[in-house]
C-alpha positions as CSV (number, residue, x, y, z in Angstrom):
1,M,-4.7,1.9,20.4
2,T,-3.6,0.8,17.0
3,E,-5.9,-1.7,15.1
4,K,-4.4,-4.4,13.0
5,C,-6.3,-6.5,10.5
6,V,-5.0,-9.7,9.0
7,S,-6.0,-12.7,7.0
8,I,-4.6,-16.0,8.2
9,Q,-4.6,-19.3,6.5
10,V,-3.3,-22.4,8.3
11,S,-2.7,-25.8,7.0
12,G,-1.8,-29.2,8.4
13,R,-4.1,-31.3,10.6
14,V,-6.4,-28.3,11.2
15,Q,-9.8,-29.7,10.4
16,G,-11.7,-32.2,12.6
17,V,-9.7,-31.1,15.6
18,A,-12.1,-28.3,16.8
19,F,-9.7,-25.6,15.4
20,R,-12.5,-23.2,14.5
21,H,-14.1,-23.5,18.0
22,H,-10.8,-22.9,19.8
23,T,-9.9,-20.1,17.4
24,Q,-13.3,-18.4,18.2
25,K,-12.8,-18.7,22.0
26,T,-9.2,-17.4,21.8
27,A,-10.3,-14.4,19.7
28,E,-13.1,-13.7,22.1
29,N,-10.8,-13.8,25.0
30,L,-8.5,-11.3,23.3
31,G,-11.2,-9.0,22.1
32,I,-10.6,-9.7,18.5
33,K,-13.4,-9.5,15.8
34,G,-13.7,-11.3,12.6
35,Y,-14.4,-14.9,11.4
36,V,-13.0,-18.4,10.8
37,K,-14.0,-21.0,8.3
38,N,-12.9,-24.4,6.9
39,M,-11.7,-24.4,3.3
40,P,-12.2,-27.1,0.7
41,D,-8.5,-27.7,0.5
42,G,-8.4,-28.8,4.2
43,S,-7.0,-25.6,5.5
44,V,-8.6,-23.1,7.9
45,Y,-9.0,-19.4,6.8
46,M,-9.8,-16.4,9.0
47,E,-9.9,-12.7,8.9
48,A,-9.4,-10.9,12.2
49,C,-9.1,-7.3,13.5
50,G,-7.9,-6.2,16.9
51,E,-5.5,-4.2,19.0
52,E,-2.0,-4.8,17.6
53,S,-0.5,-6.4,20.8
54,K,-3.5,-8.8,21.0
55,M,-3.2,-9.6,17.3
56,E,0.4,-10.7,17.9
57,L,-0.8,-13.1,20.7
58,F,-3.6,-14.3,18.4
59,T,-1.4,-15.0,15.4
60,D,1.1,-16.8,17.8
61,W,-1.7,-19.0,19.0
62,C,-2.9,-19.7,15.4
63,S,0.6,-21.0,14.5
64,K,0.1,-23.7,17.0
65,G,-3.7,-24.2,17.3
66,P,-5.5,-26.4,19.8
67,S,-3.7,-29.5,21.3
68,L,-4.9,-32.0,18.6
69,A,-4.0,-29.7,15.7
70,R,-0.7,-30.0,13.8
71,V,-0.1,-26.6,12.0
72,T,2.5,-27.2,9.2
73,N,2.1,-23.9,7.5
74,I,0.7,-20.4,8.2
75,H,0.3,-17.5,5.9
76,I,-0.5,-14.1,7.4
77,N,-1.3,-11.0,5.3
78,D,-2.3,-7.5,6.3
79,I,-5.7,-6.6,5.1
80,P,-7.8,-3.3,5.2
81,E,-9.7,-2.7,8.4
82,F,-13.3,-4.0,8.4
83,Q,-16.3,-3.9,10.7
84,A,-17.4,-6.9,12.8
85,D,-19.4,-7.2,16.0
86,A,-17.9,-10.4,17.2
87,F,-15.6,-13.3,16.1
88,T,-17.8,-15.9,14.4
89,V,-17.5,-19.4,12.8
90,R,-18.6,-19.5,9.3
91,Y,-19.9,-22.7,7.7
C-alpha cells in the first residue's frame, strides 16, 4: 500500500456551506488522516495522507465539495508524509 500526502487549497464558495464537515466525513469514510481548516482569505486548506487510490477519490471529491459549495479553484501539492490519528477540523 503506497501512502500519498498532499496539501489542498480550494477556493470559491467554500465557507459557510459545511465544507469542512463534509470533508471530514469523506476523509473518514476513505480512511484518510489529516486536517481541514478555513483560511482568512475565504479558502479552505487541508493536509491529508492516505492510500494512493483513496487519495485520488478524495481529491476528486474536494474539487467539487458538498452540494452547496462552488469550487472555482483547487491547488494540490505533494507534501512529506506526516503522522495523524484521524482527520480533524481545525478552528
